[in-house]
N, C-alpha and C positions, 0 to 999 in steps of 0.2 A: 387236138382231135378234129378230124375232117368229117363233115356230115355228107352222106351219100346223096345222090340226086333223088333216089327213091325215098329216103328218109325226109328230105326237104319237101317232096311232093305230098307225102302222107301228112306231115305236119301242116302244110298249107291247106290240105283238104279238110282236116279236122277244124282248123281255125275258121275256114270259110263256112263250114256247116253250122258252127256256133254263131258266126256272124249273120248267116241267113236267118236263123231262128230268131235272133234278136231283131233283125231288120223287119221281118214279117210281122212280129208282134208290135214293134214300135210303130210301123205304118198303120196298123189297125187301130192303135190307140191315139196316135198323134194327128194323122191326117184329118179326122173329123173335127179336131179342134180348130183347124184352119178352113173348115167348110168343104174339104175335099173328101168325096165319098167314092171309093173304088171297090169293086167286087173282089172276093177272095181270089178269083182267077187272075184278075189284073194285078193284085198285090203279089201273087206268086210269080207272074211274068216279070214284073218290075224287079222283084227280088232275084230272079234267075239271071237277069241281065247284069245286075250289080255283083252277083256272086261270081259270074264268069270273069268280070273285070278284076274283082278282088283276088280270085285264085291266081290269075296270071301275075298280078302285082306282087302278091306275097311270094310266089315262087321265084320271080326274077330278083326281087330284093334279097331274098335269102341266098340265092346262088351268087349274087354279086358280092355280098359281104363275106360269104364263106370263102370265095376265091381271094378276096383281099386279105383275109386273116391268114389263109394258107401261105400266100406270098410273103406276108410280114413274118410269119414263123420261120420260113425258109431263110429269109434275110438275117434274122436274129441268130439262126443256127449257123450262119456262115456258108450256107449252100447257095449255089447259083440258081437264080430265079428264071 
């Protein structure tokens, strides 16, 4: 079965939303342990930057592996790739 680009994007978005929530909470709890104090707006901005990076990374990796699996399935079926 081949995952569509839209399905890949939706999965990546949900994954990143969960990651952002964890990141935001972890920053609020862990940064003070190292003496770093950032405002909630700074924490949000930092999270947004890493969220964009994560979204692109997740989507590209998903599409790369999906294409590789699709080619491998065609080879196994004896179809021309």
